[in-house]
N, C-alpha and C positions, 0 to 999 in steps of 0.2 A: 568194811570191805574196801580195798583199794579201787579207785576209779580208773577206768581206761583213759589213755591219753586223749585229750581233746584235739580236734583238727584246728589248724590255724584258721583265722577268719576268712582267708581267701581260698582255702583249700577246696571248698565245695564248688567254687566258680572256675577252678582250673580245668583245662581239658584233661581227659583221661590219660593221655600220653604223658603229660606233665606230672600228674599224680603218681603214675607208675614209675617214672624216672626218679622222683624224689623218694619213693618207698624203697626202690632198689638201692639208691645211694645210702639210705639209712642202714641197710643190711650189709652192703658190700664193703663200705669204707672201713669199719672196724676190723674186718677180716684181712684187709690189706695192710693196715698201719702197723700192727704188732710184728709181723715177720720182717717188714722193711726196717723197723727200728733196730732190729738185731742183725741185719745184713751188713756186709762190708760196704763202704762208701762206693767202691768201684762197681759192686753188684747193683746198688741202688741206681747208679747212673745207667748201667746196661739195661736194667729193667725199664727205666724211664724212656730210653730210646725205643724199646719195643712198644711201650704203652703209647707213645706219641704216634708211632706208625699205625697202631690199631685204631686210635681215635681219629686219625686222618681219614681212614677208610670207613669208620663207623658213624662219625658225626657229620652227616651230610650238610646240616644247616651251617655249622661253623666252617666246614670246608668251603662252602659256597661263599661265605663272608670273606674268608682269607683270600680266595681267588679274586673276588670282586675288588677288595681293597688293594691287593698287589697289582692288579691290572690297572686300576685307577692311577697309581703312582708310577708304575714301571712299564705299563703296556706299550708305550711308544718306543721303548728301547730294548725290550726283552720279548722273546717269542713265547707263545702259549706253553711250550714244553719247559722253558726256563721258569715261567711263573709257577707251573706245577711243581717243579723241583724245589723252588723256594718255599712254597706252601707246605710241602712235606717236611722240609727242614725246620720250619717254624713249629709244627706240631711235635717233631722229635725233640727240639730244644725245650719246649715247655713240658713235655713228658718227663724229661730229666730234671727240670726245675721242680716239678711236683714231687718226684720221688726223693730228690735230695732234700727238699724242704722237710719231709717227714724225719729225715736223719739228723737235721741240724741240732736239735737239743742235746744230742749225744756227743757233739764235738766240743772239746774244751779249747782253750787258747792255743795250745801247741798244735792240736789237730787243724784248727782254722789256719794257723800260720803256715802249715805245710801245703795248703791248697790256694792261698791268697797272697798276692803281692799288692802293695799300696803305693800310690803317688799322691802327694799333695796333702798329707796329714797336717802339715803346717798351716794350711788354709783353714782346716777344721779348728785347730787350736786358736788361730787368729780370730775366727768368728766367735768362739766361746769367750775369748778374752774381753769382748765388749759387754758381757754380763746380761744380755737381753734374751738369751736362748738362741737357738738356731733352727731355721726351717730347712730341713734336708729335702731338697727337691730332686726326686728321682722318678722312676716310671716302671711300668710292667715291661722291663727291658733287661736283658742279661739275666742276672739272678739277684734281684733286690732283697731276697730273703737271706742270701749269703752276706750281703752288705749289712743287714740288720744284725746277724750273728757276729760279724766282725766288731761292730760297735759294742755289743754287750759283753764280749769276751775281752775287750780292751778298755774296760772301766769307763765307758760313756753311758750315760743314762738316756735310754731311747724310749720314746712314746711314738706309736704309729697310729695314724688315722686309717681305719679299714672299713670296708663295706661289709655289712652282715650278709652271709651267704643265704640263699633261699632254701637250701636243703639243710635241715636242722643238724644232722650229724656232721655235715661238712663245716657248718658255722662253728660248731663246738670243737671240731678237730683243729680248724684254723686258729681259733683263739687259744686253745690249750697249747698248741705247738709253738705259737709266737710267745706266749707267756713262759713256756718251758725254755725257750731260747733267750729269755731275759728281757723281753720287750713288754711295755705296758700298752694295752690295746684300747684305743678310743674309737668307738663306733661312729661312723659318719652319719650325720643327721642330727646328733645331739652332742657333738664333741667340742663345740666352740668354747664353753667355759673351761673344760679340761685343758684344751690347747693353751689358752691364755694363762691359766694357773701354772702349767709346766714351763712355759716360756719365762714366767716371772722367777722360777727357780733355776733359770739358766740351763735348762735341759734341751735335748734334741727332740724335734717333732718331725717324724718321717711322713711325707705326703707324696702320693702318686697321682698327679693331676692330668692323666692322659686318657680318661674315659669319656664317653659320650655325655654331654650336658648341654644346657641352654642358657647358662649364666651370662656368657659373653661370647661373641663370635669373632675370632681372630685367626690369622693365617696359620696353616699347618700343611706342609707340602704344597703350598700354592693355592690352597682352597680355604674359604672362610669356614672355620670349624667351631662347632659348639664346644665350649671349654668351661670348666669350673672357674669360679672367681675367688674361692676361699683362700688360697695361698696369698693372693694379692691383698685381700682385705686384712688378713692377719699381719702381713708385713707392713702395710700402711698404718695400722693401729699401733703396732709395737716397735717397729723398726728393727725387729729381729732379723739378722742377716739371712739372705737366701743363699744356700750353699748347694749348687748343682753337683750331684754325686752319682757316679755310675759304677756298676759292677758287671764287667763283661766276661763271657766265657772265652778262654784262650784256646788255640788249636790243640793243646795237650790236655784239655778238659780240666784246667785249673781256672782260677779267676783273678782278674786284675781290677782293683778299685782305683778310681780317680776322683779326687776332690778338686773342683775348680775354685778359683779365688772367690771369696764372698762378694755378694752383690747387694747394694743398697739403692733404693729408689725413694728419695725424700718426697713426702706428699706435697702436691701442688693445690691450687684452688679448684682444680677439676678432678674430682675423685674418679669419675668414670674413665677419663682418659688415662689416669694413672693405672687403673686396673687393667685396661686394655694393653698398655705398654708392658706391664709386668707379665701378663699371661702370653703376650706375643713373644717376649723374650723366652719364657719357659718353653713354649712350643718350638722356637727356633733352636734352643740348646738341645732339646730332645731330638729334633729332626736331624741335627748334625751328627749325633751319635748313631741314629738309625741308618743313615746313609753309609756309615762306616761298617756297620754290622747289621745288615737288613733282616737277617733271619732270626735275630734275637729280640725282636719286638712283637707284641701281641696282635698281629694282623688279623687274627680270628675274632677279635672284638669289633663290633659294628661301630667304629669310631665316628663315621660321618652319617650315622643314622638320622640324626635330627638337624643336619646342616643343610638348609635349603639351597638348591642350585647345584649340589654335588651329585646326588642320586635322585631319580624321579620321585621317590617316596619321601624325600627329606622334609618337605613342607608339612605334609600330613603328620609325620612322626613328631615334628617339632610342636605342632598344635596339640597333639595327644599328650606329649610330655608336659606341656604347659598346663593343660587341663588337670592332669594328675597332680601336679605340684600345688595348684590352687586348692584342690580337694583335700589334700593331706598336709597342707602347710602348718608346721607347728608354731607355737608362740616363740618369738625370738628370745634367746637366752639372756639372762641378766649378766651384766659385767661383774666379774668377781670383785669383792670389796677389797 
């Protein structure tokens, strides 16, 4: 007799609201994906705009985070009404990103080329010519999933480092859609060996280092910001070029990809300073893009949650994150032979 699905280890400790949200996600997501896959691209975008508006009004927690973050950065120069308009536009943009993402596996090279223009592909080819692989440095900005689909439809081998979603159906959908778009998915947390192996094969590694972390604290929008250090560590170990790559939505709802010249930071005798310098550069390059297209970045993510001195709860959140890391810290991966 088949056994019923077992709850995840932490499911019993989750608040009822969280468990209900996850159960609803497991039911609703499959009902949304299939119709979207068969809808025209323009329809997916239209539905995404409506989805974003709905989520802005329905997700109070994330709406508050977006307003808090936008006020932190733009409060001195924009009115509360302007901040509200920006926050709504952020939700609408990412609603479109979500629905377009579901459609991406159905787009071939010709379809991608109809909606995407590219500057700087010569920088990508220059970086690959070194034979060390390339660390594609982008962010939850513009539409990074369109960037990934452009790579895979133009004969570049792409591996992406992604975080496992907490809702099982969402995690499965994300991984299947990315694989359907031609990308190999390396789950964050145990991806180090895979990253090093794929760099040795002179392949692309896509990394989005713009989420809350406590690895290193470096400037971002003028604030000391908890930032991951993984990209810097991989770069120092392999000297694989850093290629800052962006995919922005244009006013006509198409996309424009830009590849900046590759960056190399030779290791010095002070590894920590090297890491800080590399991640300071990463934050600065992203900040420059966000300042040009402010409503295309994920302001609804609690980016400064564990950054002491930015928000009142930052110190407590940092200590909590540190405690969680110590409790679940895995054994370091072995270097590939």
